[in-house]
N, C-alpha and C positions, 0 to 999 in steps of 0.2 A: 131676573137680573136684580142684584142688590140695590135697593133704593138709595142707599148712602153713596153709591158710586155714580149712578147715572140718573139724569133728570132732564126735563124740558126747561124752557125759559122760566126763570124765577119770577115770582109775583111781587116785583118791586116797582117803585115809581121813578120815571125819568122826567126831568123838567122839560117844558116846552122849548126853552132856549137850546137845550141839547139836541132836540129834534131838528130845529132850524139850522144849528151849526153843522150837524151831520149832513143835512141836505146841501148846504153850502159847499162842503168838501166833496160830496158826491158829484154835484153838477160841475164843479171845477175840474175834477178828474176826468169826467166823461168829455167835457169840452176840449181839454187838453189832449186827450188820447185821440179824439176824433180828428183834431188838427194834425197830430203826428201821423195818423193813418193816412190822411190825405197827402202829406208830404212824402211819405214812403211810397205811395203809389205814383207820385210825380218824380220819383228818383232822387229826392233830396235827403233821404235818410239811408245811411249805409248800415247793412246788417239787418237782423230781424226785428220786427215790431209785434209785440204781444200785448193785446189789450185786455183790460179788466172789465169789459162791458158785461153787466149782470152780476158783478161780484162787489160793486162799490159799497153797498150797505154793510156787508160782512167785514170788509177790509177797514172801512172808515170807523165802524163801531169799536174795532179793537184799537186802532191808532189813537182814538179820542180818550182812551182810558190811561194812556201813558204820558208821563211828564218828562219831556226831553231836558228841560232845564234842571230837573232834580236828579238826573243821572239814569233815568230809565232807558231801556234799549228796545228798538223796533227792527226786527229782521224780516223784511217783506220779500216776496217773490215776484214773478213776472206779472201778476195781475193785481198788484198792491199799490198802484199809483195813488189811490185815494187814502189808504192807510198811511202811506209815507208822508203825504202832505198834512194829514190830520195830526200826525206826530210832530211835524216841524220841518220836514224837508222843504227847501225853497223850490218853488216851481221853476225859477230861473236855473237852478242847478240841473233840474231834469231836462229842460229845453237845451241847455248848453251841451249836455252829454249826448242827447239824441243827434244833435246837429254838429258835433265835433269841434266845439269851441275850446280853445286853449285856456279860457277863463273858467271852465267847469271843474268840478271836483276831481275828474280823472284826466284833465288837461287835453281832452280830445283823443286819448290813447286807447280807450276801452269802449266797448259797445254799450250804448244806451242803458240797458237794465243792470249792467254790472257796475253800478255806481254806488258810492257811499262815503260817509265821513265817520269812520269808527270812533274817533275821539268824541264825536257828538252823538254817539248812541246809534248810528246807522251803518252797520256793517254792510259791505258790498255783497250783493247776491251771488250765490254759488250756483252755476248751472247744474251741478250734480245735486239735483233737488233732494232734500232730506238731510243734507250735510249741515244746513244752517242751525239745526237744533243743538248739535255739539258745540258749534262755534259760540252760540249764545250761552250755553252752559259754562264754557270757559270764561266768558265775560262776566257772568254772574258770580262764579267762584272767585274770580280776581277781586271783584267788589267786596265779596265777603271777607277775603283776606285783609282788605284795607279798611274793614269796619263799616263799610257802606251797606247797611242791612235794610234800608228803607226802599231800595230800588227794586223794580220788577222788570221783566222783559216780556215782549210779545213776539212770537215767532210763527210764521205762517207755512202751510204746506198744502199741497193738493192731494186728491185721493190717490193718485198714482205713486207719489213719493212715500206714502205710508207703507209701501211694500218693500222699500229698500232696507238694507242692513244698517245703513247710517242713521236712518230715522229711528229704527228700533233701538239701536245702541244709545242714541241721544236721549230718547224719551225714558228709557230704563235708567240711565244715569241721572237724569233730572228727578226721577221718582226716588231713587235710592238716596240722593243727596238732599232731597226735599227743597229743590231750588224754586225760587219765586218766578216761575215762568208760565205764561199763558200760551198754550199751543193751540193755534187756530187752524183747523183742517177744512178747507173749502172742497166739499165733495161735489164737484161740478159734473159728475156722471160720465166723464170721458178723460182718460189719461192719453192725451193727444187723440187718437181715434179708437182707443181700447175702452169698451164699455165697462162699467163697474161689475157687471155680471161675470166678466172674464178676469177681474182683479182680485176679488175677495169673496169668500164664501159665508162670512158672518152676515147677519141680517142688517147691521148698521156698523159703520166704522167706529162709532162710539164704544161698541162692545170691546174693542181692543184695549181701551183704557182700563177696564177692569183687570186685565192681566198684569197691567203695570201697577195696580193698586192706587190709582189716582182718580179724583173726582172728575166727572165728565158731564157734558150737556149735548143734546142733539136738538138742533133748532132748524127752522125755516130760514135759510140764509138770504132769502129775498125780502124778509120781513124786517124792516128797520126797527120796529118796536122790540121784537124778539132779540134782535142782535144787540141793541143798546143795553137792554135789561140784563142779558146774559153776560156780556163782556164786562159790565159794570160790577156784577157780583163776582165774577171770576177774578177780576183784577184786585178787588177788595180782599178776597180770600188769599190770593197769592201774596199780597202786600202784608197781610196780617200773620204770615208764617205758616199757612196751611199747605204750602208746597205747590207743585205744578197743577194746573187745571187744563183740562182737555175739552175743547169746544169743536164740535162738527156742525158745519153749516151746509144744509142741502140746498143746492141751486143748480143753474145751468149756465154754462159759458155761452154767451149770446153772440159769439163770433167763432171763427176757426181757432185752432191752436195758436196760430200766428196770422198775420195779414196775408201770408202766402198760401193759406189753407182755406178752402171754401166750405169745409165742414159738411160735405154731402152725406157723410156717414151718420149724421144725427137724424133719427126718424122724426117724421112730422108729429107722431104721437107724443114724443118726448118734448118737442118744442111747445106743444099745446098743453102739456101736463102742468101739474101744480107748481113746479119749480121753474117753469119756462117763462114766467112773467118777468118783465123788466122792473127791477127794484127802484130805479130812478123815477119811472112813471108812477108806480104804486105808492112810493114815498111822497111824492108831490101831492097826489090825490088825498092821502091820509092827512097831511099837514092842513090842507084846506078843509076837509070834512071834520076834523077834530077842532078846528078853530085855532090851531097853533100858529098860523100865519095867513095874512091876506094875500090875495092874488098879486096886488101891486108890490108887496114886499118880496114875493118870489121872483117877479119879473125884474126887480132891482138887483137881486142876487145874481140872476142869470146874466143880465147885461154886464154886470161887473166882472163876472167870470170870463165872458167872451172878450172884453177889453183887456183883461189881464193877460189872457193867453196870446192874443194878437201882439201885445207889447213885448212879452218875453221871447216869443218866436222871432219877432223882427230884430230884437237886439242880438239874439244869439246868431242869427243868420249874417249879421253885419260884422261879427267878430272873427278873428283869424283862426285858421286851423293849424295844427302842429306842423313844423317844418322838418322834413327828413334830414335837412342839411345842417341847420343851425341849432336845433334844440338839443338839450342834454337829455338823452334817452335812458338814463339810469332809472331803475325802478323807483317809483315815488316813495314807497315805504322804506327803502334803504338808502336814499340819497345822502343821508347824514353819514353813512358809513363809507362812502366813496372816498378814495385817497385824495387829499387836498381840500376836502369840504368839511364844514363843521355843522 
C-alpha cells in the first residue's frame, strides 16, 4: 500500500483544552440522545430515533475542526449528534425537531434527523446515505465560484453507504476537483444488520481511497486522542489546498440501528472486541489519567449537560406543534416563490 496515500494517526500534539472540550460535546450528545431515546420509548417522539452511542469521539473530533462562523460546512448523518453540536448546531434546534415544535428549523414538519440550516453550513441529512458527499461538493464548488477559498467541509458516512453509487460518484468528483472536503467514514461493523464481511472484500475501507487518488487514514474510532490528531491534520491539509482527505474510524455501534432494533445479530465476541469499548468511558478515564482534568471539573461538565438537556426538552415540549388547518404548508425552501409572497 503506497505510504503517501494511507497512514495511521499522525504524531502531532493536541492541547489539553481540546480534549476537555471534546469530552464536553461527547457527554452532552450522549445525555441528549439518552433523553430522546427515553422519550421515544414513552411515545413522545414520532418517527425513528437513531443514536450515536459509541461514535461520539469520531464525530466530535471532526466537528471541532470546522469553523461555522468562517463559512465551513458540516454534513452529518444519523449518528452525528456530537459532531453537529461541536460544529455549532443549537441543542435547542435538535430538541425542537425531535419534539415537533413549530419553532424548530423544520417548523415541526420533518422528522428529527432530517434537520438543517444550509445557509449556516448545516445541510439537512439525506436518508439515501452516501448522497451527502455530492451535496457538499456542490456547496464547496459554489464557494469556490464566489472566491471563498479558505472554507472546508466535513461529510460523514457509514461503512454501508460507501458501497452506494452516489458515494463513489461524490468521492470521485471531490478528488478530480480537488475539493477541500474531509470524508469521515465510521466503520461500525454493521450496515443495519449486514456485517462488513458481506459488504466489502478489501482488507480495510481505507483501501478504497487509493483508487480515488486521495490521502487516507485508518484509525481506532473509539480513541479520542487518535481521532483529534487525525482530523486536525486532515482538516489542515484540506484547508491548505491538498484536496479531499479520507478518514476511516473503526468502532462499534453500541445500540441497534435504531431504537426499534435490539441488535441481537451482533455477536458477543464483537461486543467484547477491540472496537466494542465505550469511547465516552475510555475518554473520561484518559482525561483523568493524563491529568488533563480533575474529577470535580468533569462532574461539573456532566451536571451542566444534564441541566442543559432538561431545559431544552422542557421548553420544546411546551411549544406548539404545526396546525394542519391554519399553517401555510408551502415548502420552506420555496416559500418566497409562492404567488403573493415576497
